[in-house]
N, C-alpha and C positions, 0 to 999 in steps of 0.2 A: 558427381554426387559429393565428392570431397569439397568442391568449391561451394556447393549449396549449403552444406553443413557449416563451412567457415563463414558464409554470409549470415546464416542464422545466429551463429555465436556472436558475431560483431554487432548485429542489430539488437540482440537481446541484452548484451552488455551495455549498449548505449540507451537502453530503455525505450526503444522504438517498438512498441507492442504491435501496432497495426501492421507495420512493415514486416515484423517477425512472422506474424500469422500469414501474411500474403506469400512470403517465401515458403512457409510451411505448406500452404496449399499447392504451390508450384512444385515443391519437392515431392509431395504425395502423388500428384498427377504424373510427374516425370518417372518416378519409380514404378508406378503401376503400368504405364505405357511400355516402359523398358522390359518389364517382366513378361508382359503379354507378347511383345515382339520376339523375345528370346524363346519363349515357350512355343510360339507358332513356328519358328525356324527349326526348333528341335522336333517338330511334328508331335509334340505332346499336347498341344492345344490348351484348352481350358483346364484340363486335369492337373496340369502343372501350374498354370498361371493363377487360377482362382485361390488356392490355399495361400500362396505367397502374397497376393494382393490383399487378402483378408488380414494377414499379419501386418502388412504395411499400413492398412487403414486403421487398425486398432492402435498400432504404435504411434501413428501420426496425430492422434487425438491430442496428445500432450503439446503439440506444436501449434495448436489453434486456440489462443486465449480468448478470442471474441466469438460471439454467436455467428456472425456472418462468415468468419473463417470456417467454422464447422459446416455451415450450410453449403459453402462452396467446396470445402475439402473432402467431405464424405463422398459426394458424387464423383469428384475428380479421381478418387482412389478406386471406386467400385465400377465406374462406367466402362473403362477399357476391358476388364474381364467379362462384363456382361455383353458388350458388343462382340467380343470374340466368341462368347458362348452361343449367341443367336445367329452369328454369321458363319460359323463353322459347321461341318457335317457331323452333328452329334445326335444321339437318339433323344426321344422325348423324355425318357426316364432320366437321362443325364442332365438335360436342361432343367427338369423339375428339381433334382437334387441340388444342383449348383445355384439355382434361383433361391431355394430355401436357405442355402448357406449364405448367400448375399443378404437376404432379409434378416437372418439371425445376426449377421455381422453388423448390419445397420443398427439393430436394436442394442447390441452390446456397445457399439460406439456411442450411441445416444446416452446410455446409462453411464458409461465411463466419462463422457464429456461433462455431464451434470455433476458427477462425483468430483472431478478435477476442479470444476468451477467453484463448488462449495468449499473444497479444501483450500483453494487459492485465496478465496475471500477470508476464510478463517485464519490462514497464515498471515495474510496482509493485515487484518485487523489486530492480530496478536503482535505483529511487528510494530504497528503504530502505537499500541498500548505500551509495549516495552520501551519504545523510544520516548514516549511521553513521561513515563514513570522515571526514566533515567535522568530527565532534565527538569522535572517539576516536583515541587514539594507536595507530598501526598495529602497533607492537611489543608493547605490554603489554595493549592492550584497555581501558585506563583513559581517563578523559576527558583530552583534550588541554588545553593551557593556556587557550586562548580559551574553549572550552566549559565548563571548570571555573569560570572567572571568571563566565561568564554564569549558570550554575546556582547558584553561591555567592551572587551578587547577589540572585537570586530568593529563595533560602532565608533570607538575612539580612533581606530586606525583610519576609518573612512570619513571621519567627521569633517564638517564644514561649518564654521561659526562657533558660537558659545555653547558650552555644556555645563550643566549644573548637577550636583550630586546631593541627595538628601538622605539622611539617616533617620530612621524612626525607631524609637525604643519605648516600650510600655513600662511606665514606672510601677513598682510594687507588684509586678506580675506574679512573683513567687507567693506573695501573701494571698493573692486571689486564689491561686491554685490550692494553697493550704486550707483556706477558709471554705471554699465552695467546691473543691474537687477539680480533677483534671478535665472532666467533661465540660464544665463551665469555662475552664481555661482554653480548651480547644475551640469552643464556640466563639470566645472573644477573639482569638487569633484569626478565625475565619472572617469575623465581622471587620476586623482591622484591614485584612487583605481586601475585602470588598470595598471598604471606604477608600483605600488607596487607589484601587482601580477606578472607582466612580469619580474620584476627585482629580484624576489624571487626564492625560491626553493620549490619543492613539499611539504616538511614537514613544511613550515612556517605557523604560525597561525596569520592571519592578521585580524584586526578588526577596526571598526570605533567607537571611543569613543563618538562622538557627535560633531556637528559643523564642524570645520576644523581640528580635531585632529584624528590621526590614530596611531595604535600601532601594532608592529610586535614581535612575540615571535619566535626566531630562535633556534630550537633544535640542539644540538650537534655542536654548533658554538661558538668558542672561541673569545677572544678579537681581535686577528689579522684578522681573517676571517670576524668578524663583522665590523671592520673598512673598509675592502675591499667592503663588501656588502653595507655599508653606502655610500661609495664613488660612487658606481655604481648607487645607487638610486638617489643621489644628481645630478649626471651627467644627468640621464634621466629626472629628474624634471627640470633641468636648460634648457633643450632643448624645453620645452613647452612654446609656445609664450605668454600665458596669465598669467604665474606665475611670481610674483614679485621676 
């Protein structure tokens, strides 16, 4: 049992979800069979085995991240005590009671599995959102200053060939904010970010340094191509009605 738990820990830490669930199914089946064998040897039969297998089945739900894990794991946990129930010398009343217990356990496991699935999806979505907010500017959706520096360092370390760096600054942005308000200023910043994305290439690293300052790292772009890209960006910006 300790080796199985150790395997689960290693697989989970490595992000191997399918393998983790498969080991979880094996773990539930092994525990259930072991409990039934011990109960039978103790001559307590299903009276001892069934309650313990029920606890094992409910507890193992957390080890089954996929639907197919659950479909295999639940029968693996409940089949051994059911086999023991109908193969041992027990009364009809006992069989009825423990059959009902197994049915109720299955219903509880299904409800618990659905709850865990929804909770995991919510936690995963929240983690993704927090990670995105930590690395992206909330207004423009571009990389923020810290994340841009981090990504730029990685790219410059691994770079092959020429690299170009472009700085974009909006002239008289404060005057626009004062004259038309911050809502208009925010809309202009979003438009500039969109223009920079649309005028760029898939490999560009675009970030907002703060205020009205933007920066672009162009991988494998030499001086001549950087001039052409700059002209294209200037043309697109010049067509915006609100840009000075």
